N, C-alpha and C positions, 0 to 999 in steps of 0.2 A: 607654590604653597602660600595661602593668604596670611598676611601679617596682622598682628593685634593692634599695632600702633602706627600712626602717621602724624607728622608735624607739619601743619600748613599744607596738607595735601601730599607731602613727601613721605612715602612708605619707608619705615625703618625695617631693615632686614631682620629675619628671625634670629640669625646667628649673633646679631648685635645685642639682642634682648636676652641677656643671661645674667644671673645673679652675681657671678664672679666679676662681671664687668660693670654692671649697673650699680650694685650696692656700694662699691668704693666711691663712685662719683657722687651718690646721694649723701654719703657720710661726709665727704670733703665739702659738699655744698653747705651742709649744716654747720660744719666746723668754721667755714668762712663767714657765715652769718653770725655765728657766736663771737668770732674775733672782731668783726666789724662793730657789733653792738658793745662789746667790752671796751674797745678803745675809743669809739666815737662818743659815747655817753650822750646819745640822742635823747631829746625830750619826748620822742614818740617811739612806738614799738614797731619793729620789723616783722612782727609775728605772721603777717599774711604771706611773707616770702618763704616761710617754712613749708608752705604747701608744695613749693616747687620740688624740693628733694623727695617729699613723700610721693609726688606724682612720678618722679623718675624711678624711685624704688618700686612703686606699684606695678610697673611694667614687667617686672621679673619675679615678684614675690607672690606667695600664696596669700589667702585671705587672713589667716591667723598671723602670718608674718607681717602683713601690712598693719594689723592692729598693734602689734608690738612696736613696729617702726614709728607709727603715729604717736604712741605714748612716749617713745624716746624723743621725738621731735618736740612734743609739748613740754617734756621735762627740760630739754635744752633751752627752751624759750623762757621758762619760768623765772630765772634770776633777773631777767631784763624787763620784767613787767613792773609798772608803778607799784609802790608799797601799798599793801592792803591788808585788811584783817585776815585771820586764818580762814574763816568761812568764805570770804570773797576770793582769796587766793585759790582755795580748793575749787570754787565754782569756775574761776577763769581757767584753771588747769583742765577741768572736766570739759568745758566748752571747746578749748583748743584741741584736746584729744579727740573729741567727737568730730570737730571740723576736719582735722587732718586725716583720721581714719576713714571718715565718711567720704571725703574726696578721693582717697586712694581706692576704697571699695567701689565707688561710683565709676572711677576710671577702669577698674578691672571688669566690671559688668559691661561697660560700654565697649571695651575692646573685645570681650568674649562674644557679645552680641554681634559686633562687626565681623568677627571671625566666622560665626555661624552663618551670618547673612552671605558672606563671600563664599563660604563652602557650599551653601545651598545654591547660590547663583552658579557656581562652577558645576555643581552636580546637574542642575537643570539644563545648563548649556551643553554638557556632555550627553545627557539623555536626549536633548533635542537633536544633536548631531547624529547620535545613533539611530534615532527615529527617522531622520531624513535619509540616512543611509539605507535603513530597512525598507522605507517606502520606495526609494529609488530601485533597490534590488527587486522588490515585489512588482514594481511597475515594469521593469525590464523583463522579469520572468513572465508576467501576464502578457505583455506585448509579443514576446517571442514564443509563447506556448502554442502548440498546434491545436490545442483544445480551446473551444470558445468559452469565454468567461464574461458574465454580465450580471448586473444588479438591477432589479426592478422595484418600483414602488407599488403601492396598493392598487394603482390603476393600470398595472402592467406596462408602465412607461420606463424606458431605459434610463437609469441614472449613470451607468458607466459600462463600457464594453471594450474588450481588447480587439486587436487587429483581426484575429481569427474569427471572432463573432461577426464582424463586418463582412469578411470574405465569404463565410458560410451562407449568410443571408443575402449576399449579392448587393451590398450597398457600399458607397464610397466611405473611406475612413472618417469617423466622427459624425456621420449622418444619423446614427442610431440614437444618440443621446437626445432625450426629450420626446421621442416618438414611442407610440404604443406598438408592442409586438404580440398582441393577443391573437392576431391572425397568423403571424409567422411562427409563433411558438405556442400553439393552443394548449399543449400539455402543461406548460409552466403557468399560463394564465389560469387554467383550471385548478392547478395546485394552489394558487393564491385564493381562489374562490372557496375551495374546499377547506383550506387552512385559515378560515376567517376568525378563529378563536385567537386568544392572546397567547396561547402556549406556542413554544417553538416546535417546529416540525423539521425533521431531517429524513430524507428518503432518496431513493433512486428510481428511475422510471424509464421505460422504453416507449417511444412514440414517433410521431412524424413532425417535421418542420417544413416550412414553405419559404422559398426565396421570394424576393420582391417581384420576380418575373412569373410567380405562380408555380414554379417547379417544386415538387415535394421530394423529400429525402428522409430516410429513417435516421433517428438519433437515439443516443443513450445519454441520459442526463442525471446528474447528482445535484440536488438542490437543498437549500436550508431556508425556511421561512421564520422570521423573527420580527419583533416589534409589536406595537399595539395600535389599533385603530387606523387612522390615516398615516401613521408612521410605520405601517406594516411594510416589510421589505422581503425580497426574495433574492438570494445569491445562488447562482447556478453555474455549473460547468457541464457542457455537453459536447459530444463528438459526433461526427458524421459516420454512420455505420454502413454506408453504401457498399464500400469495398468488402467489409466483413460479411454482409448479407449475401453479396454475390458469390464470394468464396464459399460460404456455408451452403448455399443452394447448389452451387456447382458440385461440391463434394457429395452432397446428398443425392444429386442426380446421378453422379458417377457410381455411387454405391448402389443405387437402385438398378442401374443398368447391369452392374456386376452380379447382383443377386438374381436379377431376371435371367441373365445368361447362365448362371449356375443352375437355376431351377429348370430352364429350358434344356440344359444339357442333361440334367438328372431325368427329366421326363423322357427325353429322347432315348436315353439309355434303357429305361424301363420299356419303352415302346419297342425298341429293338429286340429286347428279350422276348416280349410277347409275340412279335412278328416272327421271330425265329421258331418259336413253338408252333405258331399257326402254319408256318411253312412246312414243318415236319408233318403236321396233321394233313395239310393239303397233299403232300407227297404220298402219304399213306392212302388218302382217299382217291388219288389219281389212279391207283392200281385197280380200283373197282370198275368193272366193265360197264355197269349200269350208269356211272356218272361221267363216263367219257363222252365228250361232245356236248355235254350239258352247258347251255349258255350261262345259267346261274353259277355253275361251278367255276367256269372260266372267268366270270366277272369277280367272283370271290378271290381267285388266285391273283388277278390283276390288282385288286384292292390291297391285298396283303403285300404284294411287291411294291406298290406305290407307297404304302406306309413305311416299308423298309427303306426305300430311297430317301424319304423325307427324314426319317429318324437317323439316317447315316450322315446327314450334313454335319460336318465338323464345326463345332463352335469354339472360337478362340478362348483359351483359358488363362492366358498370361495377361492379367489385368494391370500389373505394375509396369510403369514406363521403363524403357531401357535406360540403365544407368541410375535408376532411383536408389538412393542411399538413405537409410533411416537411422536415427539415433535411438537405440532401444531404451537407453536410460531415460530419455525425454518421454518416450511412450509410456514407460512404467510410472514416471512421475505424474503424467496425465491420468493414468489408471488409478493411482493412489487417491487423487483428488476426487475421482468419480465414485469409487467403491467404498472408501473408508467410512463416510457418513452413514451408509446403509448398515454396515457391520457394527459400528458403534451404537446405532439406534437399537439393534437387536441384542446388544450385550456381547457381540462377537469380537474377535481379534484377528487382525491380518498381520502375519509375521513376514517380514521382508528379508530374505537372504540373498541380497543382490549386491555385487561389488560396486564400488564407487565409479569405476571406469569399465565400460563394456565396448568391444569393437563394433564398428558400424556394420549394419546388415543390409542386404539387398532385398527390400520389401516395400510395401506400401504402408505408411504409418496408420492411416485410417482402417485399412484392412486388419492389421495386427491388433489395433485397439478393439476392433469388433470381435476378434477371436478371443482376446483376453477377457473382455466384458462378458461374453457368453459363458465362458468357463467359470468366471467368478459368480455370476448370477445363478448358474446351476449349483455351485457349491453352497451359496447362501440358502437356496431352497432345500438343499440336502441336509443341512445341519439344523433346520427348524425343529424345535421340540427337544433338542438335546441340551443337557446341562452346560456343557462346554462347547462353544462354537469357535472354530479356529480354521483359518486358511493360511497356508504357508506357500509363499511364492519365492522360488529360487531361480537363479540364472548362472550359467557358466558357459565358457567358450572353449571349443577344441580347435583343432587345426583347420577345419572346414566349416563348421556350423556353430550356431549359437543355440543352446538348449535351455528352455525355460520349463519349469515344472510347477504345476498347481496342485497342491495336496490339501485335502480337507479331512476332517475327522467325522464325516457323516457315516451313514450305514453302508456305503459302497454301492457297487453296481451288481445287480443280480444276474443280468444277462449281458456281459460285455460284448458278445458276438453281435448283438443287435443295436449297438450304440450308434453307428454311423449309417443306419438304414433310413429310408425315406418314410418313416412312420414313427410315432412317439414310442420311446422305450417304456415309459410309465403311463399307465392309464389316466393318472391325475396330472399329466403334463399340462402346463398352462399354454404352451405354444402349439405349433403344428408339427413338432417333432423334427424340424429341419435345421435347428440351430447347430448341432454338432456336425451334421452333414455339410452345411454351408461353411462352417469354420474349417473343416478339414479341406474342403475344396479351395478355400481362400489360401490356406497354407501351401497346398500343393501347386497352386497357380504361380507361386514365386519360387518353386523348386524346393520347398520345405515339406513339412508333414505335421499332422496332429495324430497322436497315438494315445491309447489307453494303456497305462502301465499297471499290471496287477500288483497289489500290495496287501499286507496283512490286515489293515483296517483303513476305512475311508476309501476315497477315490483319488487317483493320481493321473493327471493328463500331462503329456509332454508335448511341447511345441518346439519343432525344429525349424530354424530359420537359417538360410545360407548366409555366410559372411559376404560382405561386399567384395572382398579380395577374391574369393572363390568364384563369385558371379562374374567378376570382370575377366578372370582367366577363362571361364567357360565361353563368354561372349567372344573373346579374342580367338579361341580355337575354332568357334563356328565361323567367324569372319574369314579366318585363313583357309 
C-alpha cells in the first residue's frame, strides 16, 4: 500500500500516521516551544519552528482540522511576539495563521498527489504484467494452434505468422515474415484488393492455397480487414481442408454407388416381372403349330431368357460395413441443423420428442440422414399452404429396434398403397418419385424398415433401425 509521507526518502508506514498517535506529538512539540520561549526570554521569535508541529499534525488530519490546528499554533505563538499595536498584532496573527495552515495544506496536497502517483504507477505496472501474461498466453496459443494464423499489410506481406502457417505453406519457421503471400494465398490477397475502402470487413471464404513447391490445397479462411490507406491490415485464420474434402467426396461417391445399386436392383426387379410375363406369353404362343420351328420365334424366346438371366443377378444390398455403429442422437442433431432453418423460414415448427439418451444402432449415419432428410422434405412440401405447419419427430427404443416417427399435419396420403412404387405418387412431385423407394431400401439394407402408418390426420412414417446389440447377436449366430 503506498504511503503519503516520507522523511529524507524513508517511507513512514501507514499505521504510524494516525491522529491518535500524531496529534499528541504535535501538541507536545508546541508545548515545548512555548515553554522554551517562556523561560528563555529570547530577543527573537521562534515562530518559524511552529511550522514543524503543524507539518506533523497535517500528516493525519483533514483539511478543516489542519486549519484549526494552524490557528491554534498561531495563537500559541502570539504572546511571544514583540509588542505591537492592535492592528499590527492582528496582521501578524493573520500572517502566521496563513503560513501555518498553508504549509499544512500544501503538505496534504503533496502527500495526496504522491499517493495518487504511486497508486497509478502500481496500477500501470499491474496492467503491464497482466498484458505481458495475456500476450504470452496468446503467443503460446497461436504457436500451438493447428490452424494457421497470420497478419498481412496492404501489400499482402506477412507481418506475423504462427508455426502452423509456416508448415502449411512449406517454409521454414520465421521465413514468412516480410515476404509477400499473394501467390501462396491469392484469396486473401484478393480480399485486400476488394476491401480497399476504409471500412472494416469481416468474412469467411473457401479457396485454394499454394505451398512454396507449387502444390495446391483447399483451405477455409476467416479474415478481418481493418485500417486505412497504407496502414491497411488483414488478420486471417485458415485451415487445410484436404482431409475434409477427401472424406466428403468419398462419402458422396459411396452414396452414389449405393443409390445406383438400389436403382439397378429396382430396374432388375421390374425387368424380371416383365420377363416373367413375356415367358408366359411365349409359352402360350409355343402351343401354336404355325409358330413352331420359326427362327424369329426361337430368337424371341432366347432374348427373353437372356433378359431373365441378366435381371436375376443378385445385387448386394447390405451397404453398411459390418460392425458399423451409429449414434442416433448425433444424427438427429445433424438433422436439426439442416432442416430447422427451412421450417422457420416458412413459419413452420419442428417438435422434437426425443430422449436425451438413445441406444446405439447398427446402421450407416449418412444413409440414415438421407432417409430422415427425405421424409422431412416431403413433410415440408405437404404442409405448404396450410395455416399451421408442424412436423413432430419422436424416437423410442424397444428390446430389439429403435423406432423413429415423422408426423406432419399436412393433408395426408391419398393412395398409401402406391407410396413405395417406382413412380411419383403425386403428379406435381418435384423429383422422380424414387425418394421413398430408395429410403425404404436403405432402411432394409441394414435390417430395418420404413413404413407408412395410417393416422387420423396428416402423414406418419415410421423408421425402424436395429439396435447395435441385436445386430451383433445376429452376426454372431451367422458366424457360428
